[in-house]
C-alpha positions as CSV (number, residue, x, y, z in Angstrom):
1,M,85.8,-15.1,-43.9
2,Q,88.8,-17.4,-44.0
3,A,88.5,-18.0,-40.2
4,Q,84.9,-19.1,-40.7
5,K,85.9,-21.5,-43.5
6,V,88.6,-23.0,-41.2
7,Q,86.1,-23.3,-38.3
8,M,83.6,-25.1,-40.6
9,A,86.3,-27.3,-42.0
10,G,87.1,-28.5,-38.4
11,G,83.5,-29.6,-37.9
12,S,83.5,-31.4,-41.3
13,V,86.8,-33.2,-40.5
14,R,85.2,-34.5,-37.3
15,K,82.2,-35.9,-39.2
16,L,84.4,-37.5,-41.8
17,L,86.5,-39.1,-39.2
18,R,83.5,-40.7,-37.6
19,R,82.5,-42.1,-41.0
20,N,86.1,-43.3,-41.6
21,A,86.1,-41.3,-44.8
22,H,89.9,-40.8,-44.8
23,G,90.1,-40.0,-48.5
24,H,87.6,-37.2,-48.1
25,V,89.5,-35.8,-45.1
26,A,92.7,-35.6,-47.1
27,N,90.9,-34.0,-50.1
28,L,89.3,-31.4,-47.8
29,L,92.5,-30.5,-46.1
30,A,94.4,-30.2,-49.4
31,K,92.2,-27.2,-50.2
32,F,93.7,-25.2,-47.3
33,R,97.1,-23.8,-46.6
34,S,99.3,-25.6,-44.0
35,A,98.8,-22.8,-41.4
36,D,95.0,-23.3,-41.7
37,V,95.4,-27.1,-41.5
38,A,97.4,-26.6,-38.3
39,T,94.6,-24.5,-36.9
40,I,92.1,-27.2,-37.8
41,I,94.2,-29.9,-36.2
42,T,94.6,-27.9,-33.0
43,S,90.9,-27.6,-32.6
44,L,90.5,-31.4,-32.6
45,T,90.8,-33.8,-29.7
46,E,94.1,-35.7,-29.3
47,P,92.9,-38.9,-30.9
48,E,91.4,-36.9,-33.8
49,R,94.6,-35.0,-34.2
50,V,96.7,-38.2,-34.4
51,S,94.2,-39.7,-36.9
52,V,94.3,-36.7,-39.2
53,F,98.0,-36.4,-39.2
54,S,98.3,-40.2,-39.9
55,I,96.0,-39.6,-42.9
56,L,98.1,-36.8,-44.2
57,M,101.3,-38.8,-43.8
58,K,99.8,-41.5,-46.1
59,R,98.1,-39.3,-48.6
60,N,99.8,-35.9,-48.6
61,R,103.2,-36.1,-47.0
62,A,104.3,-32.6,-48.1
63,L,101.2,-31.0,-46.5
64,A,101.8,-33.2,-43.4
65,A,105.4,-31.8,-43.1
66,E,104.3,-28.2,-43.7
67,T,101.5,-28.5,-41.1
68,L,103.9,-30.1,-38.6
69,N,106.2,-27.1,-39.0
70,D,103.4,-24.7,-38.5
71,L,102.3,-26.5,-35.3
72,G,105.8,-26.2,-33.9
73,P,107.8,-28.7,-31.8
74,E,105.6,-28.7,-28.7
75,R,102.4,-29.8,-30.4
76,G,104.2,-31.4,-33.4
77,L,106.0,-33.9,-31.1
78,E,102.6,-35.2,-29.9
79,L,101.8,-36.2,-33.5
80,L,105.2,-37.7,-34.1
81,A,105.1,-39.8,-30.9
82,P,103.0,-42.7,-32.3
83,L,105.2,-42.9,-35.5
84,K,108.1,-45.2,-36.1
85,S,111.6,-43.6,-36.6
86,N,111.6,-44.3,-40.3
87,E,108.2,-42.6,-40.7
88,I,109.5,-39.6,-38.7
89,S,112.6,-39.4,-40.9
90,E,110.4,-39.4,-44.0
91,V,108.3,-36.5,-42.9
92,L,111.2,-34.4,-41.5
93,Q,113.1,-34.8,-44.8
94,E,110.3,-32.7,-46.4
95,L,111.2,-29.8,-44.2
96,E,114.0,-27.2,-44.6
97,T,117.2,-28.2,-42.8
98,D,116.8,-25.6,-40.0
99,D,113.2,-26.6,-39.4
100,A,114.0,-30.3,-39.3
101,A,116.8,-29.6,-36.8
102,V,114.3,-28.0,-34.5
103,F,112.2,-31.2,-34.3
104,I,115.1,-33.6,-34.1
105,S,116.7,-31.7,-31.3
106,A,113.4,-32.0,-29.4
107,L,113.1,-35.8,-29.8
108,P,114.5,-38.2,-27.2
109,D,118.2,-38.9,-27.9
110,Q,117.8,-42.5,-29.0
111,T,114.9,-41.6,-31.3
112,A,116.7,-38.6,-32.7
113,Q,119.8,-40.8,-33.5
114,E,117.6,-43.4,-35.3
115,V,115.8,-40.7,-37.3
116,L,119.1,-39.2,-38.4
117,E,120.4,-42.6,-39.5
118,Q,117.4,-43.2,-41.6
119,M,117.3,-39.8,-43.3
120,R,118.9,-39.2,-46.7
121,V,122.6,-38.7,-46.3
122,D,122.6,-35.1,-47.5
123,A,119.7,-34.2,-45.3
124,S,121.1,-36.0,-42.2
125,T,124.5,-34.3,-42.8
126,D,123.0,-30.8,-43.0
127,V,120.9,-31.4,-39.9
128,Q,123.8,-32.7,-37.8
129,G,125.8,-29.7,-39.0
130,L,123.3,-27.4,-37.4
131,L,122.9,-29.4,-34.2
132,Q,126.6,-28.9,-33.5
133,Y,125.8,-25.3,-32.6
134,P,124.2,-24.3,-29.2
135,P,120.5,-23.9,-29.1
136,E,119.1,-20.4,-29.7
137,T,122.1,-19.2,-31.7
138,A,122.4,-18.1,-35.3
139,G,124.1,-21.3,-36.2
140,R,121.2,-23.4,-35.0
141,I,118.5,-21.5,-36.9
142,M,120.3,-20.7,-40.1
143,T,119.8,-22.4,-43.5
144,P,123.1,-23.9,-44.7
145,N,122.3,-24.1,-48.4
146,V,123.0,-20.4,-48.9
147,F,123.5,-19.1,-52.5
148,F,126.7,-17.2,-53.1
149,L,128.7,-15.8,-56.0
150,S,132.4,-15.4,-56.7
151,E,133.7,-11.9,-56.7
152,E,135.4,-12.6,-60.0
153,L,132.1,-13.0,-61.9
154,S,130.5,-10.4,-64.1
155,V,126.8,-9.4,-63.9
156,S,125.8,-11.6,-66.8
157,E,127.6,-14.6,-65.3
158,A,125.9,-13.9,-62.0
159,I,122.5,-13.8,-63.6
160,H,123.2,-17.1,-65.4
161,A,124.3,-18.7,-62.1
162,I,121.0,-17.7,-60.5
163,Q,118.9,-19.1,-63.5
164,T,120.7,-22.4,-63.4
165,A,120.8,-22.9,-59.6
166,E,118.7,-25.5,-58.0
167,D,117.2,-26.0,-54.5
168,L,118.0,-22.6,-53.1
169,E,116.7,-20.8,-50.1
170,M,114.8,-17.6,-51.0
171,V,117.2,-15.3,-52.7
172,F,116.7,-11.8,-51.3
173,Y,120.4,-10.8,-51.5
174,L,123.3,-12.2,-53.5
175,Y,126.3,-12.7,-51.2
176,V,129.7,-12.4,-52.8
177,V,132.7,-14.4,-51.6
178,D,136.4,-14.7,-52.4
179,D,138.2,-17.8,-53.5
180,R,138.3,-19.0,-49.8
181,R,134.6,-18.4,-49.3
182,H,135.2,-15.4,-47.1
183,L,132.2,-13.0,-47.2
184,V,133.4,-9.9,-49.0
185,G,130.2,-8.2,-50.3
186,V,126.5,-8.3,-51.1
187,V,124.5,-7.4,-54.2
188,S,120.8,-6.9,-54.5
189,L,118.8,-8.3,-57.4
190,R,117.9,-4.8,-58.4
191,Q,121.5,-3.8,-58.8
192,L,122.1,-6.7,-61.2
193,L,119.3,-5.4,-63.5
194,M,120.4,-1.8,-63.5
195,V,124.0,-2.1,-64.8
196,P,125.6,-3.4,-68.0
197,P,126.0,-7.2,-68.2
198,S,129.8,-7.0,-68.4
199,T,130.2,-5.1,-65.1
200,P,132.2,-7.0,-62.5
201,L,130.5,-7.8,-59.3
202,K,133.4,-6.2,-57.4
203,K,132.4,-2.8,-58.8
204,I,128.7,-2.9,-57.7
205,M,128.8,-4.9,-54.5
206,T,128.5,-3.4,-51.1
207,T,131.5,-4.3,-49.0
208,N,130.0,-3.2,-45.6
209,V,128.0,-6.3,-45.1
210,I,125.8,-6.7,-42.0
211,S,126.3,-10.3,-40.8
212,V,126.2,-12.4,-37.6
213,K,128.5,-15.1,-36.3
214,T,127.3,-18.7,-35.7
215,D,127.4,-18.2,-32.0
216,T,125.4,-14.9,-32.0
217,D,122.3,-15.2,-29.8
218,Q,119.0,-15.5,-31.8
219,E,117.6,-12.4,-30.1
220,E,120.6,-10.3,-31.3
221,V,119.9,-11.7,-34.8
222,A,116.3,-10.5,-34.6
223,R,117.5,-7.1,-33.4
224,Q,119.9,-6.7,-36.3
225,V,117.3,-7.7,-38.9
226,A,114.7,-5.3,-37.4
227,L,117.2,-2.5,-37.0
228,Y,118.4,-2.5,-40.6
229,D,115.1,-3.6,-42.2
230,L,116.7,-6.8,-43.7
231,L,114.9,-9.6,-45.4
232,A,117.8,-12.0,-44.7
233,I,121.1,-11.9,-42.9
234,P,124.2,-13.9,-43.6
235,V,125.9,-16.1,-41.0
236,T,129.7,-16.5,-40.9
237,D,132.1,-18.6,-38.9
238,P,135.0,-17.2,-36.8
239,E,137.1,-16.9,-39.9
240,N,134.4,-14.9,-41.7
241,K,133.6,-17.7,-44.1
242,L,129.9,-17.8,-45.3
243,V,128.2,-20.8,-43.8
244,G,124.5,-20.0,-43.9
245,V,121.7,-17.4,-44.1
246,I,118.8,-16.6,-41.8
247,T,115.7,-15.3,-43.6
248,V,113.0,-13.0,-42.2
249,D,110.5,-15.9,-41.7
250,D,112.9,-17.5,-39.3
251,V,113.4,-14.2,-37.5
252,I,109.6,-13.8,-37.1
253,D,109.6,-17.2,-35.5
254,V,112.3,-16.1,-33.1
255,I,110.5,-12.9,-32.2
256,K,107.3,-14.9,-31.5
257,E,109.2,-17.5,-29.4
258,E,111.1,-14.9,-27.4
259,A,108.0,-12.7,-26.8
260,T,106.0,-15.8,-25.7
261,E,108.9,-16.9,-23.4
262,D,109.1,-13.5,-21.7
263,I,105.3,-13.2,-21.2
264,F,105.1,-16.7,-19.8
265,H,108.1,-16.2,-17.5
266,M,106.7,-12.9,-16.2
267,A,103.6,-14.9,-15.2
268,G,105.5,-17.8,-13.8
269,V,104.3,-20.2,-16.4
270,D,106.3,-22.8,-18.3
271,V,106.9,-21.8,-22.0
272,H,105.6,-25.2,-23.1
273,D,102.3,-24.8,-21.3
274,H,99.3,-24.1,-23.6
275,V,95.6,-24.5,-23.7
276,Y,95.7,-28.1,-24.8
277,T,98.3,-29.2,-22.3
278,P,96.9,-32.0,-20.0
279,V,95.8,-30.9,-16.5
280,R,98.4,-33.0,-14.7
281,T,101.3,-31.6,-16.8
282,S,100.1,-28.0,-16.3
283,V,99.8,-28.5,-12.6
284,K,103.4,-29.9,-12.4
285,R,104.7,-27.0,-14.4
286,R,102.9,-24.2,-12.5
287,L,103.0,-25.5,-9.0
288,P,106.7,-24.8,-8.3
289,W,106.3,-21.1,-9.2
290,L,103.2,-20.9,-7.0
291,G,105.2,-22.4,-4.2
292,I,107.8,-19.6,-4.6
293,N,105.0,-17.0,-4.6
294,L,103.7,-18.6,-1.4
295,V,107.1,-18.1,0.3
296,T,107.3,-14.5,-0.7
297,A,103.7,-13.9,0.4
298,L,104.6,-15.3,3.8
299,V,107.5,-12.8,4.0
300,A,105.0,-10.0,3.5
301,A,102.6,-11.6,6.0
302,T,105.5,-11.6,8.6
303,V,105.7,-7.9,8.2
304,V,102.0,-7.6,8.9
305,A,102.3,-9.9,11.9
306,F,104.9,-7.6,13.4
307,F,102.2,-4.9,13.6
308,E,99.5,-7.0,15.1
309,P,99.1,-4.8,18.1
310,T,98.5,-1.8,15.8
311,I,95.9,-3.7,13.7
312,A,94.2,-5.1,16.8
313,R,93.7,-1.5,18.1
314,F,92.8,0.0,14.7
315,S,91.1,-2.8,12.9
316,F,90.0,-0.4,10.1
317,L,93.6,-0.3,8.9
318,A,93.2,-3.8,7.5
319,V,90.7,-2.5,5.0
320,F,93.4,-0.4,3.3
321,L,96.3,-2.9,3.3
322,P,95.3,-4.4,-0.1
323,V,95.0,-0.9,-1.6
324,V,98.6,0.1,-0.8
325,A,100.1,-3.3,-1.8
326,G,98.0,-3.6,-4.9
327,M,98.8,-0.1,-6.3
328,G,102.5,-0.7,-5.6
329,G,102.3,-4.0,-7.5
330,N,100.5,-2.5,-10.5
331,S,102.9,0.5,-10.7
332,G,105.9,-1.8,-10.4
333,T,104.5,-4.1,-13.1
334,Q,104.2,-1.1,-15.5
335,T,107.8,-0.2,-14.9
336,L,109.0,-3.8,-15.1
337,T,107.3,-4.2,-18.5
338,V,108.9,-1.1,-20.0
339,I,112.4,-2.1,-18.6
340,V,112.2,-5.8,-19.7
341,R,111.1,-4.7,-23.2
342,G,114.0,-2.2,-23.4
343,L,116.5,-4.9,-22.4
344,A,115.0,-7.4,-24.9
345,L,115.2,-4.9,-27.8
346,G,118.7,-3.8,-26.8
347,E,117.6,-0.2,-26.1
348,L,118.7,-0.5,-22.5
349,T,122.0,-1.7,-21.1
350,W,123.7,-1.4,-17.8
351,A,125.9,1.4,-19.2
352,N,123.0,3.7,-20.2
353,S,120.6,2.7,-17.3
354,R,121.0,5.8,-15.2
355,T,118.5,7.8,-17.2
356,A,116.0,5.0,-17.2
357,L,116.3,4.6,-13.4
358,W,115.8,8.3,-12.8
359,K,112.9,8.5,-15.2
360,E,111.0,5.5,-13.8
361,S,111.6,6.6,-10.2
362,M,110.2,10.0,-11.0
363,V,107.2,8.4,-12.7
364,G,106.6,6.3,-9.7
365,L,106.9,9.3,-7.4
366,A,104.5,11.4,-9.5
367,N,102.0,8.6,-9.8
368,G,102.3,8.0,-6.1
369,L,101.6,11.7,-5.3
370,A,98.5,11.6,-7.6
371,M,97.2,8.3,-6.4
372,G,98.1,9.0,-2.8
373,F,96.1,12.2,-2.9
374,L,93.0,10.5,-4.4
375,A,93.3,7.6,-2.0
376,G,93.6,10.0,0.9
377,V,90.6,11.9,-0.1
378,A,88.6,8.6,-0.5
379,A,89.7,7.5,3.0
380,Y,88.7,10.8,4.5
381,V,85.3,10.7,2.9
382,W,84.9,7.1,4.0
383,K,86.2,7.3,7.6
384,A,86.2,11.0,8.3
385,N,89.8,10.7,9.7
386,L,92.4,13.2,8.6
387,I,95.4,11.3,10.1
388,L,94.3,8.1,8.4
389,S,94.1,9.9,5.1
390,L,97.6,11.2,5.5
391,V,99.0,7.8,6.5
392,L,97.4,6.2,3.5
393,A,98.6,8.9,1.1
394,G,102.1,8.8,2.6
395,A,102.3,5.0,2.2
396,M,101.1,5.1,-1.4
397,I,103.7,7.7,-2.3
398,I,106.5,5.7,-0.7
399,N,105.4,2.4,-2.1
400,M,104.9,3.6,-5.7
401,F,108.2,5.4,-5.6
402,V,109.9,2.1,-4.5
403,A,107.9,0.2,-7.1
404,G,109.3,2.5,-9.9
405,L,112.9,2.2,-8.5
406,T,112.9,-1.6,-7.9
407,G,111.0,-2.3,-11.1
408,S,113.9,-0.7,-12.9
409,V,116.8,-2.0,-10.8
410,I,115.7,-5.7,-10.5
411,P,115.7,-6.6,-14.2
412,L,119.0,-4.7,-14.8
413,L,120.7,-6.6,-11.9
414,L,119.4,-9.9,-13.2
415,K,120.6,-9.1,-16.7
416,K,124.0,-8.2,-15.2
417,M,124.1,-11.6,-13.5
418,D,123.1,-13.4,-16.8
419,V,119.7,-14.3,-15.4
420,D,116.7,-13.9,-17.6
421,P,115.0,-10.7,-16.3
422,A,111.6,-11.9,-17.3
423,L,112.0,-15.1,-15.3
424,A,112.4,-13.8,-11.8
425,S,111.7,-10.1,-11.8
426,G,108.0,-10.4,-11.1
427,I,108.4,-12.5,-8.0
428,I,111.1,-10.2,-6.5
429,L,109.1,-7.1,-7.4
430,T,106.0,-8.4,-5.8
431,T,107.9,-9.1,-2.6
432,F,109.4,-5.6,-2.5
433,T,106.1,-3.8,-3.1
434,D,104.1,-5.9,-0.6
435,V,106.7,-5.6,2.1
436,T,107.3,-1.9,1.4
437,G,103.6,-1.2,1.2
438,F,102.7,-3.0,4.5
439,L,105.8,-1.6,6.3
440,S,105.2,2.0,5.2
441,F,101.4,2.0,5.9
442,L,101.5,0.1,9.2
443,G,104.7,1.8,10.3
444,L,103.3,5.3,9.7
445,A,100.1,4.3,11.5
446,T,102.0,3.0,14.5
447,L,104.0,6.2,14.7
448,L,100.9,8.3,14.5
449,L,98.5,6.0,16.4
450,H,98.3,8.4,19.4
451,Y,96.7,10.9,17.0
452,I,94.3,8.5,15.5
453,P,91.0,8.3,17.4
454,V,89.8,4.7,17.8
455,S,86.5,4.2,15.8
């Protein structure tokens, strides 16, 4: 139902824009959540998107900021591009510090500096504090205005501190620090309500606090939050001083970002490419990967060329080449997906990889035996040639076993070399399965060609 309302609102916004009824546009969008407004804006043409955002900037800046955040930096920057630096600073000041830092880091250097200079001093200082940390680390995505309590407080004093505090990030847990702001414990809101008011925090706090350092990779942060079912996780500096907190909403954004990145990389697509990216930009982003794929395809073609005499004599072999290569590629992709996911979730490391290698190799071999048998039977029914059936079945078994083995080894080796496994695994795997498939099929056919009657 909500999706239908959003879709209808998109059509209404277009009509109102054509009538220059800007006030009605603002009033209509004010009835929706920012996520819905982001969906509406995305469905519009580029000039319409710019117009709508300009209207929101003038009439409902808070909604404009929330919508900008929901759109994300890639699409959001398109809306910020026509604005002056002071206008950008005004809307970014409406965002949480970590969200504002994301957009400012994506702006051109000169524009980013101008925006920071025109922001409020407190907002600018907080953003610059986050920007000192490397991208995709806990320090970059944390919220610095974390609420904390002194370990010397009693429960009643802690409750009073919560009630009188202002401008806080969502309080899921109460972090307890010593007089030097070292993180020493954590207390839940439930614990505060279940004990006498005079109880010292020291007596009820949990001292075994799960936390991350400022330089912890954001993927590791997401793993920790998912593993321990946390709603927030504190961030400490090298001296274990509490400097920020990462809430579950930020972790969800990280998971979406990392999953999207892996999927795009496995397909050889730039992470910033989307359905509304201009044709010229998408071509520039995708063409290099297609060029690399062309090179690997030529490597496989070279193998086929080596067996030209065999193919010339037994032309029917060409019919089955795509079958062997295609099944190997599909089998390898299945293995690759499982292994890359295991690496991304931290379930699989180089140290415990032996079991996974053996398992995926055996899966590839078993699938090869099954598919090889079926393909052999199909080839015999089609060509009535037993030797051809055996050659096809043998090549399928070899190639699918190799697919399972290489689909496991390649991402592990890339991870060992600090290369993103999702980025290059697919291309390397395709090369292996194509070359192995052609080599095994045509090689076996060449060895047994004296037993294959020409048809």
